[in-house]
C-alpha positions as CSV (number, residue, x, y, z in Angstrom):
1,X,-137.2,-15.2,-78.4
2,X,-140.1,-13.2,-77.1
3,X,-141.5,-11.9,-80.4
4,X,-141.6,-15.4,-82.0
5,X,-143.2,-16.8,-78.8
6,X,-145.8,-14.1,-78.7
7,X,-146.8,-14.4,-82.3
8,X,-147.0,-18.2,-82.2
9,X,-149.1,-18.2,-79.1
10,X,-151.3,-15.5,-80.5
11,X,-152.0,-17.6,-83.6
12,X,-152.9,-20.5,-81.4
13,X,-155.1,-18.3,-79.2
14,X,-157.0,-17.1,-82.3
15,X,-157.6,-20.7,-83.2
16,X,-159.0,-21.3,-79.7
17,X,-156.2,-23.7,-78.7
18,X,-154.9,-22.1,-75.5
19,X,-155.6,-23.3,-72.0
20,X,-154.9,-21.4,-68.8
21,X,-151.2,-22.4,-68.5
22,X,-150.6,-21.4,-72.1
23,X,-152.3,-18.0,-71.6
24,X,-149.9,-17.4,-68.8
25,X,-147.0,-18.1,-71.1
26,X,-148.5,-15.7,-73.7
27,X,-148.9,-13.2,-70.9
28,X,-145.2,-13.5,-70.1
29,X,-144.2,-13.0,-73.7
30,X,-146.4,-9.9,-74.0
31,X,-145.0,-8.4,-70.8
32,X,-141.4,-8.9,-72.0
33,X,-142.3,-7.1,-75.2
34,X,-143.7,-4.1,-73.2
35,X,-147.3,-4.9,-73.8
36,X,-148.6,-4.5,-70.3
37,X,-152.3,-4.1,-71.2
38,X,-152.3,-7.4,-73.0
39,X,-150.3,-9.0,-70.2
40,X,-153.1,-8.1,-67.8
41,X,-155.8,-9.2,-70.2
42,X,-154.3,-12.6,-70.7
43,X,-153.9,-13.0,-66.9
44,X,-157.5,-12.1,-66.4
45,X,-158.6,-14.8,-68.9
46,X,-156.3,-17.4,-67.3
47,X,-157.6,-16.5,-63.9
48,X,-161.2,-17.1,-65.1
49,X,-160.3,-20.4,-66.7
50,X,-158.6,-21.6,-63.5
51,X,-161.5,-20.5,-61.3
52,X,-164.0,-22.2,-63.6
53,X,-162.0,-25.4,-63.4
54,X,-161.9,-25.2,-59.6
55,X,-158.1,-24.7,-59.6
56,X,-158.0,-22.1,-56.8
57,X,-154.3,-21.6,-56.3
58,X,-153.3,-20.8,-59.9
59,X,-156.3,-18.5,-60.0
60,X,-155.1,-16.7,-56.9
61,X,-151.7,-16.2,-58.4
62,X,-153.1,-14.7,-61.7
63,X,-155.3,-12.4,-59.6
64,X,-152.3,-11.4,-57.5
65,X,-150.3,-10.3,-60.6
66,X,-153.2,-8.3,-62.1
67,X,-153.8,-6.6,-58.7
68,X,-150.1,-5.7,-58.2
69,X,-149.8,-4.4,-61.8
70,X,-152.8,-2.1,-61.2
71,X,-151.4,-0.9,-57.9
72,X,-148.1,0.0,-59.6
73,X,-150.1,2.0,-62.2
74,X,-151.8,3.9,-59.4
75,X,-155.2,2.3,-60.1
76,X,-156.1,1.7,-56.4
77,X,-159.7,0.7,-56.9
78,X,-158.9,-2.0,-59.5
79,X,-155.9,-3.2,-57.5
80,X,-157.9,-3.5,-54.3
81,X,-160.6,-5.5,-56.1
82,X,-158.3,-8.0,-57.7
83,X,-156.2,-8.5,-54.5
84,X,-159.4,-8.9,-52.5
85,X,-160.6,-11.5,-54.9
86,X,-157.3,-13.4,-54.6
87,X,-157.5,-13.2,-50.8
88,X,-161.0,-14.5,-50.7
89,X,-160.1,-17.5,-53.0
90,X,-157.2,-18.2,-50.8
91,X,-159.2,-18.2,-47.6
92,X,-161.9,-20.4,-49.2
93,X,-159.3,-22.9,-50.3
94,X,-157.7,-23.1,-46.8
95,X,-154.5,-24.9,-47.7
96,X,-151.0,-23.9,-46.5
97,X,-149.3,-22.8,-49.8
98,X,-146.8,-20.5,-51.5
99,X,-149.7,-18.3,-52.6
100,X,-150.1,-17.1,-49.0
101,X,-146.6,-15.7,-49.2
102,X,-147.4,-13.8,-52.4
103,X,-150.4,-12.2,-50.7
104,X,-148.0,-10.8,-48.0
105,X,-146.2,-8.7,-50.6
106,X,-149.1,-6.2,-50.9
107,X,-149.1,-6.0,-47.1
108,X,-145.5,-4.9,-47.3
109,X,-146.5,-2.0,-49.6
110,X,-149.3,-1.0,-47.2
111,X,-146.9,-0.8,-44.2
112,X,-144.4,1.1,-46.4
113,X,-147.0,3.7,-47.4
114,X,-147.8,4.2,-43.7
115,X,-144.1,4.7,-42.9
116,X,-143.9,1.5,-40.8
117,X,-140.8,0.0,-42.4
118,X,-140.3,-2.5,-39.5
119,X,-143.7,-4.0,-40.0
120,X,-143.2,-4.0,-43.7
121,X,-139.9,-5.9,-43.3
122,X,-141.6,-8.4,-40.9
123,X,-144.4,-9.1,-43.4
124,X,-142.0,-10.0,-46.3
125,X,-139.7,-11.9,-43.9
126,X,-142.7,-14.2,-43.4
127,X,-143.2,-14.4,-47.2
128,X,-139.6,-15.3,-47.7
129,X,-139.9,-18.2,-45.1
130,X,-143.0,-19.5,-47.0
131,X,-141.1,-19.2,-50.3
132,X,-138.2,-21.2,-48.9
133,X,-140.5,-23.8,-47.3
134,X,-142.4,-24.4,-50.6
135,X,-139.3,-24.2,-52.8
136,X,-140.8,-21.2,-54.7
137,X,-137.6,-19.3,-55.9
138,X,-139.6,-16.4,-57.4
139,X,-141.4,-15.7,-54.1
140,X,-138.3,-16.1,-52.0
141,X,-136.3,-13.7,-54.2
142,X,-139.0,-11.1,-54.4
143,X,-139.6,-11.3,-50.6
144,X,-135.9,-11.1,-49.7
145,X,-135.5,-8.2,-52.0
146,X,-138.5,-6.5,-50.4
147,X,-137.2,-7.2,-46.9
148,X,-133.8,-5.7,-47.8
149,X,-135.4,-2.5,-49.2
150,X,-137.6,-2.1,-46.1
151,X,-134.6,-2.7,-43.7
152,X,-132.7,0.0,-45.6
153,X,-135.6,2.4,-45.2
154,X,-135.6,1.5,-41.5
155,X,-132.0,2.6,-41.2
156,X,-130.6,-1.0,-41.1
157,X,-128.5,-0.5,-44.2
158,X,-125.9,-3.2,-43.7
159,X,-128.5,-5.9,-43.0
160,X,-130.6,-4.7,-45.9
161,X,-127.7,-4.7,-48.4
162,X,-126.9,-8.3,-47.3
163,X,-130.4,-9.4,-48.2
164,X,-130.3,-7.6,-51.6
165,X,-127.1,-9.5,-52.4
166,X,-128.9,-12.7,-51.5
167,X,-131.7,-11.9,-53.8
168,X,-129.3,-11.2,-56.6
169,X,-127.6,-14.6,-56.2
170,X,-130.9,-16.2,-57.1
171,X,-131.2,-13.8,-60.1
172,X,-127.6,-14.3,-61.5
173,X,-127.7,-18.1,-61.1
174,X,-130.8,-18.3,-63.3
175,X,-133.2,-19.6,-60.7
176,X,-136.0,-17.2,-61.4
177,X,-138.6,-16.9,-64.1
178,X,-138.3,-13.8,-66.4
179,X,-140.5,-11.2,-64.8
180,X,-139.3,-11.7,-61.2
181,X,-135.7,-11.6,-62.6
182,X,-136.2,-8.2,-64.1
183,X,-138.1,-6.9,-61.1
184,X,-135.4,-7.9,-58.7
185,X,-132.6,-6.6,-61.0
186,X,-134.1,-3.1,-61.2
187,X,-135.2,-3.0,-57.6
188,X,-131.8,-3.9,-56.2
189,X,-129.9,-1.5,-58.5
190,X,-132.3,1.3,-57.5
191,X,-131.9,0.5,-53.8
192,X,-128.1,0.5,-54.2
193,X,-128.1,3.9,-55.8
194,X,-130.4,5.3,-53.1
195,X,-127.9,4.3,-50.4
196,X,-124.9,5.5,-52.5
197,X,-123.5,2.0,-52.9
198,X,-121.7,2.8,-56.1
199,X,-119.7,-0.4,-56.3
200,X,-122.8,-2.7,-56.0
201,X,-124.7,-0.5,-58.4
202,X,-122.0,-0.8,-61.0
203,X,-121.7,-4.6,-60.6
204,X,-125.5,-5.3,-60.9
205,X,-126.0,-2.7,-63.7
206,X,-123.4,-4.6,-65.7
207,X,-125.1,-7.9,-65.0
208,X,-128.5,-6.4,-66.0
209,X,-127.0,-5.0,-69.2
210,X,-125.8,-8.5,-70.1
211,X,-129.2,-10.0,-69.3
212,X,-131.0,-7.5,-71.5
213,X,-128.5,-8.0,-74.4
214,X,-129.1,-11.7,-74.4
215,X,-132.8,-11.0,-75.3
216,X,-132.9,-9.0,-78.6
217,X,-136.7,-8.6,-78.5
218,X,-136.8,-7.4,-74.9
219,X,-138.6,-4.2,-74.1
220,X,-139.6,-4.6,-70.5
221,X,-136.9,-3.4,-68.0
222,X,-134.7,-2.0,-70.7
223,X,-135.7,1.6,-70.0
224,X,-134.6,1.3,-66.4
225,X,-131.5,-0.5,-67.5
226,X,-130.6,2.4,-69.8
227,X,-131.2,4.9,-67.0
228,X,-129.0,3.0,-64.6
229,X,-126.3,2.7,-67.2
230,X,-126.6,6.5,-67.9
231,X,-126.1,7.2,-64.2
232,X,-123.1,4.9,-63.9
233,X,-121.6,6.3,-67.1
234,X,-122.0,9.9,-65.8
235,X,-120.0,9.0,-62.7
236,X,-117.4,7.3,-64.8
237,X,-117.0,10.4,-66.9
238,X,-118.4,9.0,-70.2
239,X,-120.9,11.9,-70.6
240,X,-121.7,11.7,-74.3
241,X,-122.5,8.0,-74.0
242,X,-124.5,8.6,-70.8
243,X,-126.6,11.3,-72.5
244,X,-127.3,8.9,-75.4
245,X,-128.4,6.2,-73.0
246,X,-130.7,8.6,-71.1
247,X,-132.3,9.7,-74.4
248,X,-132.9,6.2,-75.4
249,X,-134.4,5.5,-72.0
250,X,-136.8,8.3,-72.3
251,X,-138.0,7.0,-75.7
252,X,-138.4,3.5,-74.3
253,X,-140.4,4.8,-71.3
254,X,-142.7,6.7,-73.6
255,X,-143.2,3.6,-75.7
256,X,-144.2,1.5,-72.7
257,X,-146.1,4.3,-70.8
258,X,-143.7,3.9,-67.9
259,X,-144.0,6.4,-65.1
260,X,-140.2,6.6,-64.6
261,X,-139.9,8.6,-67.8
262,X,-139.3,11.7,-65.7
263,X,-136.1,10.1,-64.3
264,X,-134.7,9.7,-67.8
265,X,-135.3,13.4,-68.6
266,X,-133.8,14.4,-65.3
267,X,-130.6,12.5,-66.1
268,X,-130.5,14.2,-69.4
269,X,-130.8,17.6,-67.7
270,X,-127.9,16.7,-65.4
271,X,-125.6,15.8,-68.2
272,X,-126.6,18.8,-70.3
273,X,-126.0,21.1,-67.4
274,X,-122.6,19.8,-66.7
275,X,-121.6,20.3,-70.3
276,X,-122.9,23.9,-70.3
277,X,-125.9,23.4,-72.6
278,X,-128.1,25.4,-70.2
279,X,-131.1,25.9,-72.5
280,X,-131.4,22.2,-73.3
281,X,-130.8,21.3,-69.7
282,X,-133.7,23.5,-68.5
283,X,-136.1,21.9,-71.0
284,X,-135.0,18.5,-69.8
285,X,-135.7,19.4,-66.2
286,X,-139.1,20.8,-67.2
287,X,-139.9,17.6,-69.0
288,X,-138.9,15.6,-65.9
289,X,-141.3,17.7,-63.9
290,X,-144.1,17.2,-66.5
291,X,-143.6,13.5,-66.0
292,X,-143.9,13.8,-62.2
293,X,-140.2,13.8,-61.3
294,X,-138.8,16.4,-58.9
295,X,-136.2,18.3,-60.9
296,X,-134.1,19.2,-57.8
297,X,-131.3,19.6,-56.9
298,X,-130.3,19.8,-60.6
299,X,-132.5,22.8,-61.5
300,X,-131.2,24.8,-58.5
301,X,-127.7,24.0,-59.5
302,X,-128.5,25.2,-63.1
303,X,-129.8,28.5,-61.7
304,X,-126.6,28.9,-59.7
305,X,-124.5,28.2,-62.8
306,X,-126.6,30.9,-64.6
307,X,-125.7,33.4,-61.9
308,X,-129.2,33.4,-60.3
309,X,-128.0,32.4,-56.9
310,X,-131.0,33.8,-55.0
311,X,-133.4,31.7,-57.2
312,X,-131.2,28.7,-56.6
313,X,-131.2,29.3,-52.8
314,X,-135.0,29.5,-52.7
315,X,-135.4,26.4,-54.8
316,X,-133.0,24.2,-52.8
317,X,-134.6,25.4,-49.5
318,X,-138.0,24.5,-50.7
319,X,-136.9,21.1,-51.9
320,X,-135.0,20.2,-48.8
321,X,-138.0,21.3,-46.7
322,X,-140.2,18.7,-48.3
323,X,-137.9,15.7,-47.8
324,X,-137.5,14.0,-44.4
325,X,-136.0,10.6,-45.4
326,X,-132.3,10.9,-44.5
327,X,-130.8,9.2,-47.5
328,X,-132.9,11.3,-49.9
329,X,-131.9,14.4,-48.1
330,X,-128.2,13.6,-48.6
331,X,-128.2,14.3,-52.3
332,X,-130.0,17.6,-51.7
333,X,-127.7,18.6,-48.8
334,X,-124.5,18.4,-51.0
335,X,-126.1,20.9,-53.4
336,X,-127.5,22.9,-50.4
337,X,-124.0,23.5,-49.0
338,X,-122.7,24.7,-52.4
339,X,-125.6,27.1,-53.0
340,X,-125.6,28.5,-49.5
341,X,-121.9,29.2,-49.7
342,X,-122.5,31.0,-53.0
343,X,-125.1,33.3,-51.4
344,X,-123.0,33.9,-48.4
345,X,-125.2,32.1,-45.8
346,X,-122.5,30.4,-43.9
347,X,-124.7,29.4,-41.0
348,X,-127.1,27.4,-43.3
349,X,-124.2,25.9,-45.2
350,X,-122.6,24.7,-42.0
351,X,-125.9,23.2,-40.7
352,X,-126.4,21.3,-43.9
353,X,-122.8,20.2,-43.9
354,X,-123.1,18.9,-40.4
355,X,-126.3,17.0,-41.2
356,X,-124.7,15.4,-44.3
357,X,-121.8,14.3,-42.1
358,X,-124.1,12.7,-39.6
359,X,-125.9,10.8,-42.4
360,X,-122.6,9.6,-43.9
361,X,-121.4,8.5,-40.5
362,X,-124.5,6.5,-39.8
363,X,-124.7,4.8,-43.2
364,X,-121.0,4.0,-43.8
365,X,-121.1,4.6,-47.6
366,X,-117.8,5.5,-49.3
367,X,-119.7,7.8,-51.7
368,X,-121.5,9.5,-48.8
369,X,-118.2,9.9,-47.0
370,X,-116.7,11.6,-50.1
371,X,-119.7,14.0,-50.3
372,X,-119.5,14.9,-46.6
373,X,-115.7,15.4,-46.7
374,X,-116.0,17.6,-49.7
375,X,-118.8,19.7,-48.1
376,X,-116.8,20.0,-44.9
377,X,-113.7,21.2,-46.8
378,X,-115.7,23.8,-48.7
379,X,-117.3,25.2,-45.5
380,X,-114.0,25.4,-43.8
381,X,-112.4,27.1,-46.8
382,X,-115.2,29.7,-46.8
383,X,-114.6,30.4,-43.1
384,X,-111.0,31.1,-43.8
385,X,-109.8,27.9,-42.2
386,X,-107.7,26.7,-45.1
387,X,-105.5,24.2,-43.1
388,X,-108.4,22.2,-41.7
389,X,-110.1,22.5,-45.1
390,X,-107.2,20.8,-46.8
391,X,-107.4,17.8,-44.5
392,X,-111.1,17.2,-45.4
393,X,-110.5,17.9,-49.1
394,X,-107.5,15.6,-49.5
395,X,-109.6,12.8,-47.9
396,X,-112.5,13.6,-50.3
397,X,-110.3,13.6,-53.3
398,X,-108.9,10.2,-52.4
399,X,-112.4,8.7,-51.9
400,X,-113.6,10.1,-55.3
401,X,-110.5,8.8,-56.9
402,X,-111.0,5.4,-55.5
403,X,-114.6,5.4,-56.7
404,X,-113.3,6.3,-60.2
405,X,-115.4,9.4,-60.3
406,X,-113.3,11.9,-62.3
407,X,-115.6,14.9,-62.3
408,X,-116.2,14.9,-58.6
409,X,-112.4,14.4,-58.0
410,X,-111.6,17.4,-60.2
411,X,-114.1,19.6,-58.4
412,X,-112.4,18.8,-55.1
413,X,-109.0,19.6,-56.7
414,X,-110.2,23.1,-57.4
415,X,-111.0,23.6,-53.7
416,X,-107.6,22.1,-52.8
417,X,-105.9,24.5,-55.1
418,X,-107.8,27.5,-53.6
419,X,-106.9,26.3,-50.1
420,X,-103.2,26.0,-51.0
421,X,-103.4,29.5,-52.5
422,X,-105.0,30.9,-49.3
423,X,-102.0,29.4,-47.4
424,X,-99.5,31.1,-49.8
425,X,-98.4,27.9,-51.6
426,X,-98.8,29.2,-55.1
427,X,-96.9,26.3,-56.7
428,X,-99.1,23.6,-55.1
429,X,-102.2,25.7,-56.0
430,X,-101.1,26.0,-59.7
431,X,-100.6,22.2,-59.9
432,X,-103.9,21.4,-58.4
433,X,-105.8,23.8,-60.6
434,X,-104.0,22.6,-63.7
435,X,-104.9,19.0,-62.9
436,X,-108.5,20.0,-62.4
437,X,-108.5,22.0,-65.7
438,X,-107.2,19.0,-67.6
439,X,-109.9,16.7,-66.2
440,X,-112.6,19.3,-67.0
441,X,-111.4,19.6,-70.5
442,X,-111.4,15.8,-71.0
443,X,-114.9,15.6,-69.7
444,X,-116.3,18.5,-71.6
445,X,-117.2,20.4,-68.4
446,X,-117.4,23.8,-70.0
447,X,-119.0,25.7,-67.0
448,X,-116.3,24.4,-64.6
449,X,-113.6,25.4,-67.0
450,X,-115.0,28.9,-67.3
451,X,-115.3,29.1,-63.5
452,X,-111.8,27.9,-63.0
453,X,-110.5,30.5,-65.5
454,X,-112.4,33.2,-63.5
455,X,-110.6,32.1,-60.4
456,X,-107.3,32.3,-62.1
457,X,-108.0,35.8,-63.5
458,X,-109.3,37.1,-60.2
459,X,-106.4,35.7,-58.2
460,X,-103.5,36.2,-60.5
461,X,-102.3,39.4,-59.0
462,X,-103.6,38.8,-55.5
463,X,-102.6,35.2,-54.7
464,X,-100.0,36.1,-52.1
465,X,-102.6,37.8,-49.9
466,X,-104.7,34.7,-49.6
467,X,-108.1,36.2,-50.2
468,X,-110.9,33.8,-51.2
469,X,-112.9,34.5,-54.3
470,X,-115.8,35.7,-52.2
471,X,-113.5,38.0,-50.2
472,X,-112.2,39.4,-53.5
473,X,-115.8,40.2,-54.6
474,X,-116.4,42.0,-51.3
475,X,-113.0,43.9,-51.6
476,X,-113.9,45.2,-55.0
477,X,-117.2,46.6,-53.7
478,X,-115.5,48.1,-50.7
479,X,-113.0,49.8,-53.1
480,X,-116.0,51.1,-55.1
481,X,-117.2,52.9,-51.9
482,X,-120.1,50.6,-51.2
483,X,-121.5,50.2,-47.7
484,X,-122.0,46.8,-46.0
485,X,-125.7,47.1,-46.7
486,X,-125.2,47.8,-50.4
487,X,-122.7,44.9,-50.6
488,X,-125.1,42.6,-48.9
489,X,-127.8,43.6,-51.4
490,X,-125.5,43.2,-54.4
491,X,-124.2,39.8,-53.4
492,X,-127.5,38.6,-51.9
493,X,-126.0,37.8,-48.5
494,X,-126.6,39.2,-45.0
495,X,-124.9,42.3,-43.6
496,X,-123.5,40.1,-40.8
497,X,-121.7,37.9,-43.4
498,X,-120.4,41.0,-45.2
499,X,-119.0,42.4,-41.9
500,X,-117.2,39.0,-41.3
501,X,-115.7,39.1,-44.8
502,X,-114.5,42.7,-44.3
503,X,-112.8,41.7,-41.0
504,X,-111.1,38.8,-42.7
505,X,-109.9,41.1,-45.5
506,X,-108.5,43.6,-43.1
507,X,-106.6,40.8,-41.3
508,X,-105.2,39.3,-44.4
509,X,-104.2,42.6,-46.0
510,X,-102.9,43.9,-42.6
511,X,-104.9,47.1,-43.0
512,X,-107.3,48.8,-40.5
513,X,-109.7,50.7,-42.6
514,X,-111.9,50.5,-45.7
515,X,-109.9,53.3,-47.3
516,X,-106.6,51.3,-46.9
517,X,-108.3,48.2,-48.2
518,X,-109.5,50.0,-51.3
519,X,-106.1,51.5,-51.9
520,X,-104.6,48.0,-51.7
521,X,-107.1,46.8,-54.3
522,X,-106.2,49.6,-56.7
523,X,-102.5,49.1,-56.2
524,X,-102.6,45.4,-56.9
525,X,-105.0,45.7,-59.9
526,X,-107.8,43.8,-58.1
527,X,-110.5,46.2,-59.4
């Protein structure tokens, strides 16, 4: 009952009745109500009372929390000062104690900032050992969580996830105090999402939701909880509910001055884009950017949906060029493949597809495997290799289906249908496309429905010849008398790519000239 606790302690404080320990309790109540400034102020006062009384170790711990909070706010000077004060008190005291473990947590962040994840993991491993030795459950869970995150960043995903699971056992069994509980909950869920561990993310998000619901006054951590829930709901296909959660999250972040506000706006942009509300989606992406959140790949995918493929290509190339961390690149690479195929740059699409496959192979995530198989199938289909495309696409569909991700599964079924059509199996193509259409309709995926209808209109009279949608575009321009250079300019692709499409068209239509291809197009109502 955080509000009642806060108000009661405040009245006692105004009467001059609170000692240092009570100020810490008041600080906790303030934090859980989202009042970070007061939380710091109460900790500063408690620190001074402890220091004046010669109680060095509690004073160290108060200074630690003030310093860490300032560091998370980006106030480096104040953070350095308070952490330096804590370290000096600790050294002066000289005892072996749990507080020495807490002071290793900032060391982890320093190594992380320098890109030395192995050293960061080593620092918090030592902190975890200290926490275990002194029976400090909060320190142990925070350190094990940090060690898991650093191992994941170092490429040791399996080991890292095991440690995150261990930290969550301490959380779900109620061994931790409130603030470390919330910190570990949010940190573990974020880490699981970053490594595409959808099952774990679902499980821990459900647990966090229950924890928040049991505390009606709670403000802290609820914004992150709402964003996590929105992301899971989006994957589950509950888009209206997900959008509402993301909007609530953005309001909560604003109320608490949380820097993750941009993430909530980005999630809104994604959901609005998928539902075809392009104007609202663009504003959400812009709001995400204003709050310091990179609006890619969503904004590039919006540009592609708006028919501005060249702008989309430039944006996704820029975004991918700025990211070197492999797991962060994975989300960009899936969009990169789609956009490069749309602009006809098969070489870049293939390179991105290959890199995504390597990341999926090294990290053994089901979701990454689904993304990689989908990309591989799309690239093979674009290259006219429908049979090999089907193998990858069937595998991708099964993975998305097992993950209970209906939108991604439906998008794969569209590609499966196009591959079947390219192989002359019109019945199978019709069934796959009908299944995808039903899924898109249930989800409210208006842009995908419109795109699917355009495929159907474009291919209705030409299905038997097996041309891909891109080849049909090229054929229409050939029939209009356009040169390869003019076609390349119109479709924003290279002349080399146009020449390859023209060769494929000749082979599929069994013609040997542009004139004959044009005649075929007119005869079969393709123009």
